[in-house]
N, C-alpha and C positions, 0 to 999 in steps of 0.2 A: 825265697829261691837255697834250692842246695848248694852249700858251700860244700864243690871237691875235691877242698887235702885237707875234710874233719878228718877228728882220730880223738881215735874214743880209746878208754881204756878201762879194762876188767886186773884188779887188784887182787890179789890170790892174801885174806886175809889172818886166814888159818892152818896149819895141818904144815906136813914137811918141807912145803916148796914157799911155805907166809913169807911176802914180798914180793911175788914177780909176779911181771906187769904182763900181760899180751896185749899190745897192738889192736882194736880193730878199727876199719877203714874199709867204705865202704865198694861195694860190688865182691870186697871177699869175709867166707866166712870165716870163725874161729872155731876148729872144736875140741872140749874139753871131752876129756876120758884120760885113759890105758895106752892108747898106742902110741909109738913116736911117730903116727901120722897124725896128732893135733899137737896145737901148739901149747899144753900144759901138762905134754906127761907124768901126770899124775898119781903114784904108788900104791896110789890105798885098792887092795886085791879087790874089795866089793864093787867099785866104780867100774864101770863099764868103757872097753876101751872106745869108744864115740859117744860120750855118756848125752852129751847136747854139743848144741848146736848157734853161733853168735854169727848174727850177721843186722848189716846201720839201710837202715829203711827208710824211708822221707827221714833223715836227720835222729831218727832213733833207731833204741836199738832192741830188733828182737833175739826175745830167747826161743828156743824149741828145743822138748824132751828128744829123744830119740833113739824112741822105746830102748831104752833102759828101765835093764830090773829093777835097783834098786829106784828108781826118782830123780823127776829133778825140783826141786824145792823155791821155790821165790817168797822170802818171806816167811817161811814158815809155811805156807801153803801148796802143795801140786800140782803144777803146771804141767798142760802140752805147746804154748802157746801163750805168750807173755812179753809184754812190750815193756817195754823196762824205763826203772824212774831212777836220777843219780843216789838216790838214796836206798835203797831192795838192795837187801843179799841176795844171790846164790845159790842153793846148799845143793851139793852130790856127796849124798851121804852126809861125812862126818867131814867132809872139805868147802866148808862153806866159801863162795866168795862176795866181790860188794865192786863194783864195776863205777869205778869216776868216769866224768864228762870234762873230755880236754878241748878245747877249739885250737887251728892251729893251723900252720902249715906248713905239712909234715915230720911237723918231728914228734 
């Protein structure tokens, strides 16, 4: 059964915004990129304005590359779409990110 209160987080582990966390909730997309319209607002000029997007589907995080010029990588392999696991590392150019899964009630 899906938990409507499940929250998951993406945490930046390197780069200028290190330690920043972004909460991912079911039904909402999280966009990674340079644009002010993204939740991360990375500063690396080689990162696309909207580089990739993450969503929760069936209680799992799915990452989609947004046709970025430099590509989105998971564990060093270029991807277009991938289901994430708890130890996976997403890398957008020089900004590696990892997500950690937290289950809770809106926190």
